[in-house]
MINU-539906 format. One record per residue: x, z, y of N, C-alpha, C in turn; residue in one letter. Coordinates in nm, 3 decimals. Atoms other than C-alpha are relative to their C-alpha. Layout:
npx|npz|npy|capx|capz|capy|cpx|cpz|cpy|code
X|Z|Y|X|Z|Y|X|Z|Y|A
...
***
This chain:
npx|npz|npy|capx|capz|capy|cpx|cpz|cpy|code
-0.021|0.089|-0.175|2.969|4.025|-0.199|-0.028|-0.091|-0.039|X
0.008|0.161|0.017|3.011|3.727|-0.426|-0.155|-0.070|-0.008|X
0.128|0.155|-0.015|2.625|3.590|-0.465|-0.010|0.038|0.088|X
0.055|0.033|-0.144|2.562|3.722|-0.124|0.024|-0.132|0.063|X
-0.115|0.066|-0.043|2.797|3.474|-0.038|-0.053|-0.193|-0.090|X
0.057|0.119|0.066|2.685|3.193|-0.299|-0.187|-0.019|0.052|X
0.127|0.052|0.005|2.305|3.255|-0.252|-0.019|-0.029|0.157|X
0.037|0.032|-0.199|2.362|3.209|0.183|0.086|-0.170|-0.046|X
-0.033|0.197|-0.032|2.567|2.852|0.071|-0.091|-0.116|-0.097|X
0.054|0.070|0.081|2.305|2.775|-0.158|-0.149|-0.011|0.076|X
0.073|-0.042|-0.104|2.051|2.830|0.154|0.042|-0.114|0.060|X
-0.056|0.123|-0.150|2.296|2.638|0.385|-0.032|-0.105|-0.080|X
0.023|0.166|0.049|2.270|2.318|0.119|-0.126|-0.012|0.010|X
0.178|-0.008|0.020|1.855|2.362|0.067|0.019|-0.069|0.258|X
0.027|0.036|-0.100|1.859|2.343|0.497|0.122|-0.106|0.063|X
-0.138|0.182|-0.059|2.192|2.015|0.528|-0.133|-0.063|-0.075|X
0.042|0.157|0.053|1.936|1.793|0.283|-0.160|0.042|0.033|X
0.141|0.048|-0.059|1.602|1.927|0.438|0.042|-0.049|0.161|X
0.001|0.062|-0.116|1.773|1.832|0.785|0.083|-0.170|-0.047|X
0.038|0.132|-0.044|1.879|1.526|0.722|-0.073|-0.127|-0.076|X
0.143|0.035|0.035|1.566|1.427|0.526|-0.050|-0.004|0.138|X
0.049|-0.018|-0.104|1.434|1.525|0.874|0.059|-0.140|0.048|X
-0.057|0.078|-0.034|1.693|1.268|0.979|-0.039|-0.126|0.005|X
0.078|0.150|0.050|1.563|0.997|0.808|-0.135|-0.048|0.018|X
0.118|0.053|-0.106|1.217|1.010|0.914|-0.044|-0.022|0.048|X
-0.016|-0.001|-0.234|1.314|1.009|1.265|0.056|-0.171|-0.032|X
-0.088|0.166|-0.027|1.516|0.648|1.185|-0.101|-0.075|-0.079|X
0.056|0.056|0.122|1.261|0.586|0.895|-0.156|-0.078|0.166|X
0.088|-0.010|-0.106|0.963|0.654|1.194|0.039|-0.146|0.147|X
-0.125|0.063|-0.046|1.189|0.429|1.444|0.038|-0.123|0.012|X
0.017|0.169|0.064|1.206|0.116|1.255|-0.099|-0.040|-0.068|X
0.130|0.086|0.010|0.878|0.103|1.142|-0.083|-0.024|0.147|X
0.034|0.037|-0.144|0.773|0.121|1.524|0.114|-0.166|0.052|X
-0.063|0.144|-0.044|1.037|-0.194|1.535|-0.077|-0.080|-0.056|X
0.103|0.073|0.061|0.875|-0.348|1.269|-0.134|-0.019|0.046|X
0.192|0.061|0.002|0.495|-0.387|1.378|0.084|-0.069|0.129|X
0.046|0.074|-0.097|0.658|-0.492|1.725|0.050|-0.114|0.032|X
-0.088|0.128|0.050|0.871|-0.729|1.584|-0.132|-0.083|-0.020|X
0.175|0.046|0.001|0.499|-0.853|1.404|-0.044|-0.027|0.119|X
0.064|0.028|-0.142|0.363|-0.848|1.757|0.049|-0.097|0.019|X
-0.022|0.104|-0.077|0.584|-1.057|1.902|-0.028|-0.146|-0.055|X
0.036|0.081|0.121|0.524|-1.283|1.569|-0.132|-0.082|0.076|X
0.111|0.079|-0.023|0.170|-1.321|1.625|-0.058|-0.009|0.112|X
-0.007|0.066|-0.156|0.158|-1.318|2.001|0.068|-0.167|-0.010|X
-0.064|0.172|-0.059|0.410|-1.645|1.975|-0.026|-0.030|-0.045|X
0.053|0.087|0.090|0.200|-1.815|1.703|-0.096|-0.040|0.022|X
0.117|0.010|-0.102|-0.160|-1.761|1.892|0.021|-0.041|0.074|X
0.002|-0.027|-0.096|-0.063|-1.849|2.203|-0.039|-0.165|-0.004|X
0.067|0.149|0.002|-0.227|-2.186|2.325|0.060|-0.127|0.106|X
-0.107|0.129|-0.080|0.023|-2.342|2.554|0.045|-0.126|-0.060|X
-0.067|0.096|0.111|0.136|-2.708|2.396|0.061|-0.059|0.031|X
-0.126|0.054|-0.010|0.406|-2.869|2.585|0.090|0.022|-0.080|X
-0.084|-0.102|0.092|0.712|-2.882|2.424|0.078|0.079|0.027|X
-0.019|-0.092|-0.047|0.873|-2.683|2.638|-0.075|0.165|-0.113|X
0.099|-0.138|0.032|0.619|-2.387|2.494|0.055|0.029|-0.115|X
0.021|0.058|0.182|0.646|-2.518|2.141|0.129|0.033|-0.020|X
-0.145|-0.041|0.044|1.054|-2.441|2.108|-0.041|0.130|0.072|X
0.085|-0.187|-0.016|0.964|-2.085|2.296|-0.048|-0.026|-0.135|X
0.048|-0.096|0.129|0.750|-2.044|2.027|0.066|0.040|-0.140|X
-0.079|0.060|0.137|0.947|-2.169|1.757|0.112|0.118|-0.019|X
-0.158|-0.101|-0.048|1.284|-1.940|1.886|-0.068|0.090|-0.020|X
0.070|-0.141|-0.040|1.032|-1.650|1.975|-0.049|0.042|-0.172|X
0.055|-0.056|0.094|0.856|-1.647|1.611|0.084|-0.038|-0.143|X
-0.137|0.001|0.065|1.245|-1.734|1.417|0.013|0.153|0.045|X
-0.044|-0.131|-0.015|1.343|-1.443|1.606|-0.018|0.143|-0.041|X
0.123|-0.113|0.033|1.065|-1.196|1.554|-0.004|0.002|-0.167|X
0.015|-0.022|0.140|1.056|-1.306|1.200|0.187|0.067|-0.040|X
-0.160|-0.050|0.013|1.501|-1.252|1.164|-0.029|0.178|-0.018|X
0.006|-0.110|-0.064|1.411|-0.922|1.341|-0.111|0.124|-0.125|X
0.050|-0.049|0.106|1.111|-0.821|1.117|0.101|0.010|-0.139|X
-0.024|-0.027|0.077|1.338|-0.878|0.803|0.092|0.101|-0.039|X
-0.154|-0.078|-0.063|1.674|-0.718|0.986|-0.149|0.213|-0.085|X
0.039|-0.149|-0.004|1.380|-0.353|0.992|-0.055|-0.012|-0.131|X
-0.005|-0.044|0.094|1.253|-0.420|0.656|0.068|-0.007|-0.087|X
-0.095|-0.060|0.093|1.532|-0.435|0.442|0.093|0.162|0.051|X
-0.013|-0.062|0.007|1.693|-0.164|0.631|-0.127|0.175|-0.035|X
0.161|-0.090|0.086|1.334|0.079|0.581|-0.005|0.039|-0.134|X
-0.021|0.015|0.105|1.374|-0.016|0.234|0.141|0.068|-0.019|X
-0.151|-0.064|0.107|1.749|0.089|0.177|-0.028|0.125|0.019|X
0.029|-0.154|-0.043|1.623|0.401|0.410|-0.070|0.050|-0.053|X
0.056|-0.027|0.122|1.361|0.461|0.138|0.017|0.036|-0.122|X
-0.067|-0.055|0.165|1.574|0.460|-0.151|0.132|0.100|0.044|X
-0.139|-0.080|-0.053|1.829|0.652|0.068|-0.080|0.164|-0.041|X
0.167|-0.092|-0.032|1.471|0.931|0.148|0.006|0.050|-0.126|X
0.000|-0.015|0.137|1.423|0.924|-0.215|0.087|0.066|-0.081|X
-0.115|-0.066|0.109|1.734|1.045|-0.356|0.064|0.118|0.072|X
-0.029|-0.136|-0.087|1.773|1.339|-0.105|-0.114|0.082|-0.044|X
0.146|-0.120|0.070|1.419|1.460|-0.194|0.021|0.006|-0.114|X
-0.059|-0.065|0.114|1.528|1.429|-0.538|0.080|0.118|-0.038|X
-0.097|-0.170|-0.055|1.840|1.665|-0.460|-0.088|0.133|0.013|X
0.045|-0.185|-0.040|1.659|1.949|-0.307|-0.122|-0.009|-0.109|X
0.084|-0.060|0.105|1.370|1.887|-0.555|0.038|0.074|-0.128|X
-0.081|-0.025|0.110|1.655|1.955|-0.805|0.030|0.099|0.012|X
-0.060|-0.142|-0.043|1.799|2.230|-0.634|-0.144|0.115|0.041|X
0.072|-0.108|-0.049|1.489|2.432|-0.501|-0.077|0.042|-0.195|X
0.078|-0.021|0.139|1.343|2.354|-0.904|-0.194|-0.030|0.016|X
0.125|0.080|0.075|1.054|2.152|-0.845|-0.016|-0.151|-0.024|X
-0.002|0.145|0.011|1.169|1.825|-0.955|-0.068|-0.044|-0.098|X
0.124|0.052|0.094|0.975|1.831|-1.290|-0.152|0.040|0.062|X
0.116|0.051|-0.022|0.679|1.937|-1.162|-0.081|-0.052|0.078|X
0.061|0.162|-0.114|0.663|1.674|-0.887|-0.035|-0.139|-0.116|X
-0.003|0.095|0.078|0.756|1.454|-1.170|-0.120|-0.023|-0.108|X
0.104|-0.071|0.136|0.493|1.596|-1.430|-0.136|-0.063|0.099|X
0.116|0.029|-0.034|0.204|1.555|-1.151|0.025|-0.096|0.028|X
-0.041|0.091|-0.052|0.379|1.223|-1.038|-0.084|-0.088|-0.172|X
0.066|0.100|0.073|0.263|1.082|-1.396|-0.162|0.054|-0.056|X
0.113|-0.016|0.033|-0.015|1.258|-1.434|-0.083|-0.093|0.072|X
0.088|0.065|-0.135|-0.159|1.061|-1.102|-0.026|-0.109|-0.086|X
-0.007|0.175|0.057|-0.031|0.703|-1.276|-0.126|0.029|-0.137|X
0.084|-0.044|0.133|-0.237|0.827|-1.618|-0.131|-0.011|0.088|X
0.143|-0.075|-0.028|-0.523|0.930|-1.416|-0.061|-0.195|0.075|X
0.006|0.204|-0.046|-0.488|0.544|-1.195|-0.027|-0.078|-0.075|X
0.018|0.120|0.159|-0.448|0.389|-1.544|-0.171|-0.009|-0.048|X
0.085|-0.009|0.055|-0.692|0.513|-1.691|-0.188|0.003|0.081|X
0.121|0.028|-0.114|-1.016|0.477|-1.420|0.002|-0.124|0.034|X
-0.021|0.114|-0.018|-0.871|0.128|-1.374|-0.108|-0.053|-0.117|X
0.054|0.024|0.115|-0.929|0.115|-1.706|-0.163|-0.026|0.001|X
0.157|-0.064|-0.059|-1.302|0.281|-1.695|-0.074|-0.138|0.075|X
0.051|0.096|-0.049|-1.381|0.035|-1.447|-0.036|-0.126|-0.009|X
0.010|0.175|0.071|-1.283|-0.308|-1.574|-0.108|-0.003|-0.107|X
0.106|0.023|0.148|-1.474|-0.189|-1.923|-0.145|-0.001|0.086|X
0.093|-0.010|-0.049|-1.749|-0.129|-1.666|-0.017|-0.136|0.033|X
0.014|0.110|-0.072|-1.731|-0.443|-1.487|-0.022|-0.099|-0.155|X
0.043|0.026|0.206|-1.734|-0.623|-1.899|-0.109|0.068|-0.032|X
0.117|-0.018|0.075|-2.004|-0.464|-2.030|-0.128|-0.033|0.101|X
0.092|0.026|-0.057|-2.220|-0.524|-1.694|-0.007|-0.141|-0.039|X
0.014|0.157|0.037|-2.119|-0.906|-1.716|-0.029|-0.028|-0.140|X
0.057|-0.026|0.101|-2.198|-0.880|-2.082|-0.137|0.009|-0.019|X
0.117|-0.006|0.006|-2.529|-0.753|-2.048|-0.076|-0.083|0.091|X
0.143|0.127|-0.035|-2.636|-1.034|-1.772|0.004|-0.080|-0.072|X
0.039|0.100|0.125|-2.572|-1.254|-2.027|-0.104|0.021|-0.061|X
0.096|0.008|0.094|-2.756|-1.121|-2.255|-0.117|0.004|0.026|X
0.154|0.020|-0.014|-3.029|-1.086|-2.063|-0.084|-0.097|0.120|X
-0.028|0.083|-0.056|-2.973|-1.387|-1.913|-0.163|-0.064|-0.056|X
0.088|0.074|0.070|-3.254|-1.552|-2.180|-0.122|0.053|0.097|X
0.081|-0.091|-0.007|-3.485|-1.266|-2.090|-0.060|0.003|0.194|X
0.073|0.027|-0.128|-3.514|-1.303|-1.693|-0.023|-0.170|0.041|X
0.122|0.124|-0.010|-3.536|-1.645|-1.722|-0.112|-0.114|-0.069|X
0.144|0.056|0.044|-3.867|-1.686|-1.923|-0.053|0.129|0.136|X
0.067|-0.091|-0.090|-3.982|-1.395|-1.653|-0.015|-0.043|0.088|X
-0.019|0.136|-0.037|-3.869|-1.663|-1.379|-0.139|-0.166|-0.032|X
0.020|0.070|0.040|-4.030|-1.915|-1.563|-0.206|0.048|-0.021|X
0.144|0.005|0.014|-4.380|-1.767|-1.601|-0.044|0.043|0.156|X
0.025|-0.052|-0.179|-4.326|-1.622|-1.233|-0.053|-0.141|0.096|X
0.046|0.174|-0.115|-4.329|-2.026|-1.067|-0.065|0.023|-0.092|X
0.162|0.037|0.015|-4.613|-2.123|-1.325|-0.147|0.065|0.028|X
0.151|-0.074|-0.051|-4.844|-1.832|-1.214|-0.015|-0.010|0.158|X
-0.032|0.017|-0.141|-4.722|-1.907|-0.843|-0.036|-0.135|-0.019|X
0.076|0.139|-0.039|-4.792|-2.302|-0.904|-0.198|0.014|-0.020|X
0.137|0.012|0.074|-5.164|-2.250|-1.137|-0.060|0.059|0.160|X
0.088|-0.056|-0.101|-5.242|-1.989|-0.806|-0.015|-0.070|0.129|X
-0.008|0.023|-0.088|-5.115|-2.193|-0.533|-0.168|-0.149|-0.007|X
0.109|0.117|-0.022|-5.300|-2.525|-0.665|-0.161|0.090|-0.008|X
0.154|-0.117|-0.017|-5.641|-2.243|-0.727|-0.044|-0.045|0.178|X
0.067|-0.038|-0.179|-5.659|-2.218|-0.310|-0.020|-0.151|0.014|X
***
């Protein structure tokens, strides 16, 4: 009988963590929309074309208020994202998905690093090849211009 109660508690804990994650996701969504609205007000105020002293004063006030609001939204978003990450780790540990997710994250980071390194090496090799072939391309261009000049003089 205790095992059933213990199992039921585990399900309750997992459901509780999922509910917390859902609530935080909704709050993050609302804060993101608020941040976008604050940035939109700031951009609209910065792009207004009126240049009277009253409009400039209003523009400065709107921009500063929008920037303060955006700053508050960013701080709150960072705090909520940290809280969400913590709860997600707790849920993953509880459900046994912690290590597989961590290993997947390490593999993704490693593959991004390897592909970035390969891309950088290809770019460097292309640059070195370009420098190496520069005298050959220069000779080809000189011969081309000489042939064009000679053919232009014949007509």
